[in-house]
GUKOL-246328 format. One line per 2 residues: number of its first residue (from 1); their letters; for each residue x, y, z of C-alpha. Coordinates in steps of 0.2 Angstrom, whole numbers, plus 5000, padded with zeros to 4 digits. Layout:
BEGIN
NUM	a	X Y Z | ...
***
This chain:
BEGIN
1	mt	5000 5000 5000 | 5014 5012 5004
3	de	5022 5009 4987 | 5005 5011 4978
5	ln	5003 5028 4986 | 5021 5033 4984
7	lt	5022 5039 5003 | 5038 5045 5011
9	vf	5032 5050 5028 | 5021 5035 5032
11	qv	5023 5016 5031 | 5007 5005 5032
13	tl	5006 4987 5037 | 4988 4979 5035
15	re	4987 4965 5048 | 4977 4949 5045
17	dg	4966 4955 5060 | 4961 4970 5050
19	ia	4971 4983 5060 | 4982 4995 5049
21	vv	4998 5000 5058 | 5003 5017 5051
23	tl	5021 5021 5055 | 5025 5040 5055
25	dv	5043 5044 5051 | 5047 5061 5044
27	pg	5063 5059 5034 | 5079 5069 5038
29	et	5073 5074 5055 | 5078 5067 5072
31	qn	5060 5070 5079 | 5043 5069 5069
33	il	5038 5087 5065 | 5022 5090 5055
35	kt	5028 5098 5039 | 5018 5103 5024
37	ef	5020 5087 5015 | 5012 5078 5030
39	ad	4995 5084 5026 | 4994 5079 5008
41	ea	5001 5062 5012 | 4989 5059 5027
43	ea	4974 5064 5016 | 4979 5052 5003
45	ll	4982 5038 5016 | 4965 5041 5024
47	dr	4957 5040 5006 | 4965 5023 5003
49	le	4961 5016 5020 | 4943 5021 5018
51	re	4942 5009 5003 | 4948 4994 5013
53	ad	4933 4984 5016 | 4940 4973 5029
55	lr	4948 4987 5039 | 4944 4985 5058
57	gv	4955 4999 5065 | 4970 5010 5063
59	vl	4985 5012 5075 | 4996 5027 5072
61	is	5014 5025 5079 | 5031 5033 5077
63	gk	5045 5025 5067 | 5057 5036 5078
65	pg	5059 5027 5095 | 5056 5040 5109
67	sf	5048 5053 5098 | 5029 5053 5093
69	ia	5026 5070 5086 | 5035 5085 5093
71	gv	5024 5097 5085 | 5021 5107 5069
73	di	5035 5115 5059 | 5034 5133 5066
75	hr	5042 5139 5050 | 5025 5136 5041
77	lq	5016 5148 5053 | 5030 5161 5053
79	ac	5029 5161 5034 | 5011 5167 5034
81	qt	5010 5185 5029 | 4992 5189 5033
83	ia	4978 5185 5046 | 4969 5176 5032
85	ea	4984 5164 5028 | 4986 5160 5046
87	te	4967 5157 5049 | 4967 5145 5034
89	ls	4982 5136 5041 | 4971 5133 5057
91	ra	4956 5128 5047 | 4966 5115 5037
93	gq	4972 5107 5053 | 4954 5107 5060
95	rf	4947 5099 5044 | 4960 5085 5045
97	cd	4957 5081 5063 | 4938 5081 5061
99	rl	4940 5068 5047 | 4951 5058 5058
101	eh	4939 5059 5072 | 4925 5053 5061
103	fk	4934 5040 5052 | 4925 5024 5049
105	vp	4935 5013 5061 | 4943 5017 5078
107	vv	4960 5026 5077 | 4972 5024 5091
109	aa	4987 5034 5094 | 5002 5024 5101
111	id	5012 5038 5110 | 5031 5035 5114
113	gp	5041 5051 5117 | 5035 5070 5115
115	cl	5017 5072 5109 | 5016 5091 5108
117	ge	5006 5105 5100 | 4998 5099 5084
119	gl	5004 5081 5088 | 4993 5081 5103
121	el	4979 5089 5094 | 4980 5074 5081
123	al	4980 5062 5096 | 4965 5070 5103
125	ac	4956 5067 5087 | 4959 5049 5088
127	hg	4947 5038 5097 | 4960 5031 5109
129	ri	4977 5035 5116 | 4990 5023 5123
131	gs	5006 5031 5131 | 5023 5023 5135
133	dq	5030 5024 5152 | 5046 5032 5146
135	pk	5052 5048 5154 | 5053 5056 5137
137	tl	5034 5053 5134 | 5027 5070 5137
139	lg	5010 5077 5132 | 5006 5096 5130
141	lp	5000 5110 5120 | 5014 5123 5122
143	ev	5007 5135 5109 | 5003 5149 5122
145	ll	5022 5150 5124 | 5023 5155 5106
147	gv	5010 5169 5108 | 4996 5159 5099
149	lp	4984 5145 5103 | 4981 5127 5097
151	gs	4973 5129 5080 | 4968 5111 5075
153	gg	4954 5109 5088 | 4964 5108 5103
155	tq	4954 5122 5112 | 4938 5111 5110
157	rl	4943 5093 5111 | 4954 5095 5126
159	ph	4940 5102 5137 | 4928 5089 5131
161	li	4940 5075 5136 | 4947 5081 5153
163	gi	4935 5095 5158 | 4936 5114 5157
165	pa	4947 5118 5173 | 4960 5104 5169
167	al	4960 5109 5151 | 4963 5128 5155
169	gl	4977 5123 5166 | 4986 5115 5152
171	ll	4981 5127 5138 | 4986 5143 5148
173	tg	5003 5137 5154 | 5009 5126 5140
175	kr	5013 5113 5154 | 5019 5096 5148
177	lt	5012 5080 5157 | 5021 5063 5159
179	aa	5011 5048 5153 | 5006 5044 5171
181	ka	4999 5061 5174 | 4990 5061 5158
183	lr	4982 5044 5163 | 4976 5051 5179
185	mg	4969 5066 5170 | 4960 5055 5157
187	lv	4971 5061 5143 | 4977 5044 5139
189	de	4968 5027 5141 | 4982 5017 5147
191	vv	5001 5018 5150 | 5012 5003 5146
193	pa	5031 4999 5144 | 5037 5005 5127
195	tl	5040 4986 5122 | 5021 4983 5124
197	ll	5015 4999 5116 | 5010 4993 5099
199	sa	5001 4977 5105 | 4992 4987 5118
201	ai	4986 5000 5105 | 4980 4985 5094
203	dl	4971 4978 5108 | 4962 4995 5111
205	ah	4958 4997 5093 | 4949 4980 5094
207	ql	4940 4984 5110 | 4934 5001 5102
209	qs	4928 4992 5087 | 4919 4978 5096
211	dh	4910 4990 5108 | 4900 5002 5097
213	at	4895 5013 5112 | 4913 5018 5113
215	ah	4918 5017 5094 | 4918 5036 5093
217	rk	4927 5047 5106 | 4913 5058 5109
219	ss	4904 5044 5119 | 4918 5045 5132
221	lf	4909 5061 5138 | 4897 5050 5146
223	sv	4909 5041 5158 | 4905 5043 5177
225	kn	4920 5054 5178 | 4916 5066 5165
227	lt	4897 5066 5169 | 4903 5074 5186
229	kl	4913 5087 5177 | 4899 5091 5165
231	al	4886 5093 5179 | 4896 5108 5185
233	en	4902 5114 5168 | 4884 5114 5161
235	nl	4878 5125 5175 | 4877 5142 5167
237	ls	4881 5152 5183 | 4895 5140 5188
239	rr	4902 5140 5171 | 4902 5159 5170
241	ml	4911 5160 5187 | 4924 5148 5181
243	fq	4928 5158 5166 | 4928 5174 5176
245	ka	4940 5167 5188 | 4951 5160 5174
247	rq	4952 5178 5166 | 4957 5186 5182
249	qa	4971 5174 5185 | 4977 5175 5167
251	sa	4977 5194 5167 | 4986 5194 5184
253	ka	4999 5183 5177 | 5001 5188 5159
255	ge	4995 5206 5159 | 4992 5216 5144
257	hy	5008 5210 5135 | 5002 5193 5130
259	pa	4985 5192 5122 | 4985 5173 5119
261	pa	4978 5168 5136 | 4963 5179 5135
263	ri	4959 5172 5117 | 4961 5154 5123
265	id	4948 5157 5137 | 4937 5165 5124
267	cv	4938 5150 5113 | 4935 5137 5127
269	em	4920 5147 5133 | 4913 5149 5115
271	ga	4913 5130 5113 | 4906 5127 5130
273	gh	4892 5139 5128 | 4888 5138 5109
275	gf	4894 5121 5103 | 4909 5113 5095
277	ak	4907 5121 5078 | 4906 5138 5085
279	gl	4921 5135 5096 | 4931 5129 5081
281	ea	4926 5145 5071 | 4932 5156 5086
283	ea	4948 5146 5087 | 4953 5148 5069
285	ta	4949 5167 5070 | 4959 5169 5086
287	fg	4974 5158 5079 | 4975 5169 5063
289	el	4974 5185 5073 | 4987 5180 5086
291	am	4999 5173 5073 | 5001 5191 5066
293	tv	5004 5200 5083 | 5021 5207 5087
295	qa	5022 5196 5102 | 5020 5180 5093
297	rq	5033 5185 5080 | 5046 5189 5093
299	lm	5041 5173 5103 | 5043 5163 5087
301	nl	5060 5171 5084 | 5065 5167 5102
303	hf	5060 5149 5099 | 5071 5147 5084
305	tt	5085 5156 5092 | 5085 5145 5107
307	ta	5083 5129 5096 | 5097 5134 5086
309	lk	5108 5137 5101 | 5104 5120 5108
311	kd	5110 5112 5092 | 5126 5123 5091
313	pi	5141 5111 5092 | 5151 5126 5099
315	ia	5167 5118 5094 | 5169 5118 5075
317	ds	5182 5104 5075 | 5171 5088 5075
319	si	5186 5078 5081 | 5185 5086 5098
321	qp	5171 5078 5108 | 5165 5081 5126
323	rp	5171 5070 5139 | 5159 5059 5148
325	ih	5155 5065 5166 | 5152 5050 5178
327	kv	5153 5060 5194 | 5153 5078 5200
329	gi	5161 5086 5215 | 5153 5102 5221
331	lg	5161 5114 5234 | 5149 5124 5244
333	ag	5132 5118 5250 | 5123 5135 5251
335	lm	5108 5138 5240 | 5119 5140 5224
337	ga	5129 5124 5227 | 5113 5114 5233
339	gi	5104 5120 5218 | 5118 5114 5206
341	ay	5118 5097 5215 | 5099 5096 5213
343	vt	5099 5099 5194 | 5114 5087 5193
345	td	5105 5073 5201 | 5088 5077 5194
347	ra	5091 5081 5176 | 5108 5075 5172
349	ht	5106 5059 5183 | 5124 5060 5189
351	pv	5131 5056 5206 | 5136 5071 5216
353	rl	5149 5073 5230 | 5144 5088 5240
355	kd	5157 5096 5251 | 5156 5110 5264
357	qd	5166 5115 5279 | 5154 5111 5293
359	ta	5140 5098 5296 | 5127 5112 5299
361	sl	5130 5119 5281 | 5129 5102 5273
363	nr	5113 5098 5282 | 5105 5114 5276
365	gl	5110 5110 5258 | 5104 5092 5259
367	ay	5088 5098 5267 | 5086 5110 5252
369	id	5088 5096 5239 | 5076 5085 5249
371	rl	5063 5099 5249 | 5064 5101 5230
373	iq	5063 5082 5228 | 5048 5081 5240
375	qr	5039 5095 5230 | 5040 5084 5214
377	lq	5035 5069 5224 | 5019 5078 5230
379	rr	5015 5083 5213 | 5017 5065 5207
381	sl	5030 5071 5194 | 5041 5057 5200
383	tp	5038 5040 5209 | 5044 5036 5227
385	fe	5057 5025 5219 | 5064 5039 5208
387	ag	5064 5051 5223 | 5075 5039 5233
389	qe	5087 5037 5218 | 5089 5056 5217
391	rr	5092 5057 5235 | 5105 5043 5235
393	rv	5115 5051 5221 | 5120 5066 5232
395	tp	5132 5061 5246 | 5140 5074 5259
397	tl	5157 5076 5265 | 5168 5088 5275
399	dy	5184 5083 5267 | 5190 5078 5250
401	sg	5186 5059 5252 | 5177 5053 5237
403	fq	5184 5067 5226 | 5198 5055 5218
405	nv	5186 5049 5205 | 5176 5064 5200
407	dl	5177 5071 5182 | 5171 5088 5185
409	vi	5172 5100 5201 | 5160 5115 5202
411	ea	5164 5127 5215 | 5150 5138 5223
413	vf	5159 5146 5237 | 5160 5164 5243
415	ed	5164 5177 5230 | 5182 5180 5235
417	le	5197 5178 5224 | 5209 5171 5236
419	lk	5197 5158 5242 | 5193 5153 5224
421	qr	5211 5151 5220 | 5214 5141 5236
423	mv	5200 5129 5229 | 5209 5127 5213
425	ae	5225 5122 5222 | 5216 5110 5233
427	ie	5206 5101 5219 | 5223 5100 5209
429	ah	5230 5091 5224 | 5216 5080 5228
431	ca	5208 5075 5212 | 5214 5066 5196
433	ps	5225 5076 5184 | 5211 5075 5171
435	vi	5198 5084 5182 | 5189 5099 5175
437	fa	5188 5114 5188 | 5173 5125 5185
439	tn	5170 5141 5195 | 5153 5148 5198
441	ta	5160 5165 5200 | 5147 5179 5196
443	si	5160 5193 5192 | 5178 5189 5195
445	pm	5187 5187 5179 | 5192 5169 5175
447	ar	5210 5173 5171 | 5213 5179 5189
449	ia	5205 5163 5196 | 5216 5153 5185
451	at	5232 5163 5187 | 5240 5151 5200
453	aq	5233 5135 5192 | 5245 5121 5187
455	rp	5233 5116 5173 | 5224 5132 5167
457	eq	5218 5123 5151 | 5206 5113 5162
459	ii	5198 5128 5171 | 5182 5135 5165
461	gm	5168 5146 5171 | 5150 5139 5174
463	hy	5140 5153 5180 | 5123 5148 5186
465	fs	5109 5159 5191 | 5098 5158 5207
467	pv	5087 5149 5210 | 5097 5136 5200
469	er	5082 5124 5198 | 5071 5138 5190
471	ip	5082 5150 5180 | 5086 5141 5164
473	ll	5102 5150 5159 | 5120 5144 5161
475	ev	5135 5155 5156 | 5150 5145 5151
477	it	5165 5157 5152 | 5182 5153 5143
479	tp	5199 5161 5144 | 5213 5161 5131
481	ht	5220 5145 5140 | 5204 5135 5141
483	ap	5206 5119 5131 | 5192 5116 5117
485	at	5189 5099 5125 | 5186 5107 5142
487	la	5173 5119 5134 | 5164 5105 5124
489	ta	5163 5095 5140 | 5156 5110 5151
491	va	5143 5115 5137 | 5137 5097 5135
493	fg	5135 5094 5154 | 5126 5110 5156
495	rq	5114 5104 5143 | 5112 5088 5152
497	qg	5107 5098 5167 | 5093 5105 5157
499	kt	5101 5122 5155 | 5101 5134 5140
501	vi	5119 5137 5138 | 5128 5152 5130
503	vv	5147 5154 5129 | 5155 5170 5133
505	qd	5173 5177 5134 | 5181 5181 5150
507	gp	5179 5198 5158 | 5172 5207 5173
509	gf	5154 5203 5175 | 5155 5192 5159
511	yv	5138 5196 5150 | 5123 5194 5160
513	nr	5129 5203 5176 | 5138 5216 5165
515	il	5122 5221 5157 | 5112 5220 5173
517	ap	5123 5232 5183 | 5119 5248 5173
519	yl	5101 5243 5174 | 5101 5242 5193
521	ne	5113 5257 5194 | 5100 5267 5185
523	ag	5086 5262 5196 | 5097 5268 5210
525	yl	5100 5285 5202 | 5081 5286 5200
527	lg	5078 5282 5218 | 5092 5295 5223
529	eg	5081 5308 5213 | 5067 5304 5224
531	va	5056 5293 5214 | 5047 5280 5224
533	id	5054 5262 5225 | 5038 5254 5221
535	ai	5035 5266 5207 | 5051 5261 5199
537	dr	5048 5243 5201 | 5030 5244 5195
539	al	5035 5253 5179 | 5048 5239 5175
541	vq	5035 5225 5179 | 5022 5234 5168
543	fg	5035 5235 5154 | 5037 5216 5155
545	fp	5050 5211 5168 | 5045 5198 5180
547	ig	5051 5208 5195 | 5057 5226 5197
549	pf	5075 5230 5201 | 5073 5234 5219
551	al	5063 5218 5222 | 5077 5209 5212
553	ld	5091 5216 5223 | 5081 5211 5239
555	ev	5080 5193 5231 | 5099 5191 5226
557	gi	5105 5200 5241 | 5110 5219 5242
559	dv	5127 5214 5248 | 5130 5203 5232
561	gs	5124 5216 5221 | 5136 5229 5229
563	rv	5151 5217 5227 | 5147 5215 5209
565	gs	5144 5233 5206 | 5160 5238 5214
567	ll	5170 5226 5203 | 5162 5232 5187
569	he	5165 5250 5193 | 5183 5246 5195
571	af	5184 5238 5178 | 5174 5251 5168
573	ga	5175 5267 5177 | 5163 5281 5177
575	rm	5149 5273 5166 | 5147 5259 5179
577	kp	5148 5270 5194 | 5134 5265 5207
579	ag	5122 5278 5214 | 5128 5274 5231
581	is	5111 5267 5237 | 5118 5249 5241
583	dl	5132 5256 5252 | 5119 5266 5263
585	ml	5108 5251 5264 | 5122 5239 5269
587	ad	5127 5252 5282 | 5110 5251 5289
589	gr	5111 5232 5290 | 5100 5229 5275
591	cg	5104 5214 5265 | 5087 5210 5258
593	rk	5076 5195 5260 | 5090 5184 5267
595	nk	5090 5195 5283 | 5072 5201 5282
597	kg	5078 5219 5280 | 5079 5227 5263
599	fy	5069 5239 5251 | 5054 5230 5256
601	ry	5046 5224 5273 | 5047 5205 5277
603	lg	5045 5204 5296 | 5026 5202 5301
605	vr	5021 5203 5282 | 5012 5187 5276
607	ka	5005 5194 5259 | 5014 5189 5243
609	vk	5016 5207 5238 | 5028 5215 5251
611	pv	5026 5233 5255 | 5040 5246 5254
613	dk	5049 5249 5270 | 5046 5268 5272
615	hv	5061 5269 5284 | 5072 5267 5268
617	yp	5068 5285 5262 | 5074 5295 5277
619	ml	5089 5284 5279 | 5094 5287 5261
621	gv	5090 5306 5262 | 5077 5305 5249
623	sg	5058 5310 5248 | 5051 5295 5238
625	dv	5037 5307 5232 | 5044 5313 5216
627	am	5033 5310 5201 | 5040 5304 5185
629	ds	5032 5297 5170 | 5034 5278 5169
631	re	5040 5279 5151 | 5056 5289 5157
633	iv	5059 5276 5171 | 5058 5262 5158
635	er	5069 5271 5145 | 5082 5275 5157
637	cv	5084 5258 5164 | 5081 5248 5149
639	li	5091 5258 5136 | 5106 5258 5146
641	mv	5105 5239 5147 | 5103 5238 5128
643	ne	5118 5249 5126 | 5129 5239 5137
645	av	5123 5223 5128 | 5129 5231 5111
647	rc	5146 5235 5118 | 5147 5216 5124
649	wd	5145 5211 5106 | 5157 5224 5099
651	eg	5170 5218 5111 | 5168 5200 5107
653	vi	5161 5195 5125 | 5146 5186 5117
655	rg	5147 5177 5100 | 5132 5187 5092
657	pr	5115 5195 5095 | 5107 5178 5096
659	dg	5117 5173 5112 | 5114 5191 5119
661	dv	5095 5189 5117 | 5095 5172 5124
663	ga	5106 5177 5139 | 5095 5192 5143
665	vf	5078 5183 5142 | 5083 5167 5151
667	gl	5095 5175 5163 | 5088 5191 5168
669	gf	5069 5190 5163 | 5071 5203 5149
671	pp	5053 5203 5142 | 5052 5187 5130
673	fl	5038 5196 5119 | 5051 5209 5115
675	gg	5064 5195 5109 | 5079 5202 5119
677	pf	5089 5218 5119 | 5095 5216 5101
679	ry	5078 5212 5094 | 5071 5226 5104
681	ad	5084 5238 5097 | 5079 5233 5080
683	sl	5061 5235 5084 | 5064 5253 5090
685	gi	5075 5256 5075 | 5094 5259 5078
687	pe	5093 5278 5073 | 5079 5280 5086
689	lv	5089 5271 5100 | 5104 5282 5096
691	ak	5093 5298 5097 | 5086 5293 5114
693	la	5103 5288 5121 | 5110 5304 5115
695	qy	5096 5314 5124 | 5099 5306 5140
697	he	5118 5307 5137 | 5117 5326 5136
699	rl	5105 5327 5151 | 5113 5314 5163
701	ge	5131 5311 5158 | 5143 5299 5151
703	rf	5134 5283 5157 | 5122 5286 5142
705	ap	5135 5288 5129 | 5129 5278 5114
707	ad	5140 5263 5110 | 5152 5265 5095
709	ll	5144 5251 5086 | 5127 5259 5086
711	ar	5134 5274 5077 | 5142 5263 5064
713	mv	5125 5254 5061 | 5116 5271 5059
715	re	5129 5276 5045 | 5127 5258 5037
717	qr	5108 5258 5039 | 5107 5241 5046
719	gf	5100 5232 5061 | 5106 5217 5071
721	ya	5095 5204 5062 | 5093 5203 5043
723	d	5075 5197 5044
***
């Protein structure tokens, strides 16, 4: 049959029992991605199967082990130039899924590996779904993370299958479910080992064929489980309250910058109140309109950028391969060291030897790791057996016992040059000669740390961001002495830890902290001029940052920010001169959240949004009541950050705008819908950016002097990206 149809994406085997096993295998791809040719072949295949008189069922399975369908080819969506084009793309997907849902015999999706986006929408249109128990089997609809929504019926079929509240929870977050969670939610019918997946799917197809009451998936609505949900959701008042609450929560989280969540709720509500067909109409319309928004375009750009970065071999010489890391040593069991240990055991599945100078510090670190594991256990995202495995991978020590056979040591000790140099010497004395030493320094130049090393070629920077388990970025920092194999190994292991890795050159502050410093400094200058702390933070949050600069300083520690700021001032002179706010705060014993005393109040305050500590204003000698337009607050803090990012590229600190945008978004929380500082500069227009910087330069001094590269770009009439 395959040869008869001249298929390249599908292979078909018609079994003697009447079950057609359709194997999906997109050529030239490591994962199945739904490309344009998929639709034409799929339609032809269904036409042919319709004519099979003895057909009893269809099983759709992947020919790529560990990968069902990872989603649609997003380039198809990005290529759309009009709302009408994008809307038709959605309607085409809806038509195919509708045909699949109403096919003459039951269709079962056998899911092993990622089943995401349009891949899950296709599975939802099937009459049954079997998932494998492999960790890579994840189901989700992540379209909201690209600024759009599921356009092939996902906003309608998912609520029908698992209920409106659960569906909104997935649609509005893009969350991915393991097969076990999907089973509990009713998203799949059964979970089996991968070796039994095909036979279980065939059995389900026979079961659905023999039981006419369940031969079409809509009949699953009348299970006892779903009747309970529908009793609530069919109540007009209850349903109205449900959607009202969903809108309030989505608005509080996404704000005005991300229109997709509100449109998702609209589509689900339309289907619930006016029927499946009306819901599909609303979905296609919303999909087309969202796809053309600036937010979606930038989020798609960011997706492509991040995907390309993850595939980047970093080292051009293919003969240089990363060394395998079988065991990791970590120096320092504080929040940073414990966080690194957690992602190493949880995501890289690698044993950790965790060292600190006293038992109390080790116990706190182990308790932190255990708390993170316990949270996942309570959410049922791992089993008790897996939790036990993760705990046992981390072993504590007060000395260097157990370090003789580690392949990589990561230090996370206090930010002190002499201390870090001593750590290098001790590791070289106690570990194998082949060991790689990675420092987690936030700002001390790598060359200074490696200056006294016996093997500087094996020293590298691996700069994590706190909290390590939540912030996805890892900066890998090289020096002129770093061996290519050391770099390749650090990058590969960072990716094993689940990190998005950028490689930067050595220098004070590296990239992320270097562009963060002027942003925080400018917030300090604004406060010194009498602008209120919460007014500054509120303006930047409204702009799109997840947290304001003063709330951020409280979180990371005012003392930490002060040390980094001093180092950068020493390195770069007047343009990095702090406003002096941190020194006064520290003199008053204010370190931030860590000692419950900072820009905000913590003692005796239970609410999530902390109030400003009004005692800060007289202590700093400012009024805190100077009114300033939020646009100026944003421009002063953001443009100075963008300007420094441009300098970093011009000086070779980062490899290009791509890395600079990823670093700022994933490390600092630069608004993703703006694409990063370089995408933002292009959207403003380089001449406009230079003009604004020049105005502030004239008014406020040298710290706003436009980067030399910007002036050259204006003359050459070019931007950072060609598209």
